[in-house]
C-alpha beads as a LAMMPS data file, in Angstrom:
LAMMPS data file: protein, C-alpha beads

53 atoms
52 bonds

1 atom types
1 bond types

-500.0 500.0 xlo xhi
-500.0 500.0 ylo yhi
-500.0 500.0 zlo zhi

Masses

1 110.0

Atoms # bond

1 1 1 9.926 9.960 7.805
2 1 1 8.364 6.945 5.361
3 1 1 7.705 8.159 1.680
4 1 1 4.266 6.936 1.397
5 1 1 2.840 6.275 -2.320
6 1 1 -0.526 6.210 -3.680
7 1 1 -1.435 3.775 -6.668
8 1 1 -1.258 4.740 -10.115
9 1 1 -4.373 3.284 -10.603
10 1 1 -6.287 5.357 -8.074
11 1 1 -8.677 7.629 -9.956
12 1 1 -9.263 10.071 -7.174
13 1 1 -5.864 10.748 -5.187
14 1 1 -7.536 11.318 -1.706
15 1 1 -9.200 7.720 -1.216
16 1 1 -6.905 5.328 -1.890
17 1 1 -4.408 2.834 -0.674
18 1 1 -0.882 4.343 0.375
19 1 1 1.980 1.955 0.727
20 1 1 5.650 2.840 2.360
21 1 1 8.913 0.647 1.588
22 1 1 9.531 -1.055 5.073
23 1 1 6.438 0.327 6.945
24 1 1 3.523 -0.687 5.608
25 1 1 0.249 -0.349 3.916
26 1 1 -2.522 3.202 4.694
27 1 1 -5.474 4.144 4.020
28 1 1 -4.908 7.576 2.415
29 1 1 -8.469 8.875 4.640
30 1 1 -6.639 7.700 7.809
31 1 1 -3.572 8.458 7.339
32 1 1 -2.607 8.595 11.324
33 1 1 -2.569 4.506 11.118
34 1 1 -1.145 2.179 9.401
35 1 1 -0.727 -1.916 8.758
36 1 1 2.751 -3.246 9.234
37 1 1 3.657 -5.455 6.705
38 1 1 7.400 -7.050 5.947
39 1 1 8.618 -7.449 2.614
40 1 1 8.330 -11.463 2.157
41 1 1 4.494 -10.494 3.025
42 1 1 4.193 -8.223 0.419
43 1 1 5.919 -9.991 -2.433
44 1 1 3.507 -12.612 -1.912
45 1 1 0.647 -10.153 -1.582
46 1 1 1.606 -8.846 -4.960
47 1 1 2.160 -12.088 -6.692
48 1 1 -0.790 -13.143 -5.754
49 1 1 -2.972 -10.480 -6.993
50 1 1 -1.225 -10.696 -10.224
51 1 1 -1.768 -13.778 -10.938
52 1 1 -5.368 -13.015 -10.491
53 1 1 -5.300 -10.450 -13.215

Bonds

1 1 1 2
2 1 2 3
3 1 3 4
4 1 4 5
5 1 5 6
6 1 6 7
7 1 7 8
8 1 8 9
9 1 9 10
10 1 10 11
11 1 11 12
12 1 12 13
13 1 13 14
14 1 14 15
15 1 15 16
16 1 16 17
17 1 17 18
18 1 18 19
19 1 19 20
20 1 20 21
21 1 21 22
22 1 22 23
23 1 23 24
24 1 24 25
25 1 25 26
26 1 26 27
27 1 27 28
28 1 28 29
29 1 29 30
30 1 30 31
31 1 31 32
32 1 32 33
33 1 33 34
34 1 34 35
35 1 35 36
36 1 36 37
37 1 37 38
38 1 38 39
39 1 39 40
40 1 40 41
41 1 41 42
42 1 42 43
43 1 43 44
44 1 44 45
45 1 45 46
46 1 46 47
47 1 47 48
48 1 48 49
49 1 49 50
50 1 50 51
51 1 51 52
52 1 52 53
């Protein structure tokens, strides 16, 4: 079973995006569905977000 983690920036723990290493991204309001994201795509996404700060 995947270990899903919520963002520490989430003000409301029931309405946030969750991630699981090797699995993907999901909406905490709809945990049955998720989007698969590989490690390279996730790293690229994080790099792009950090540049935008």
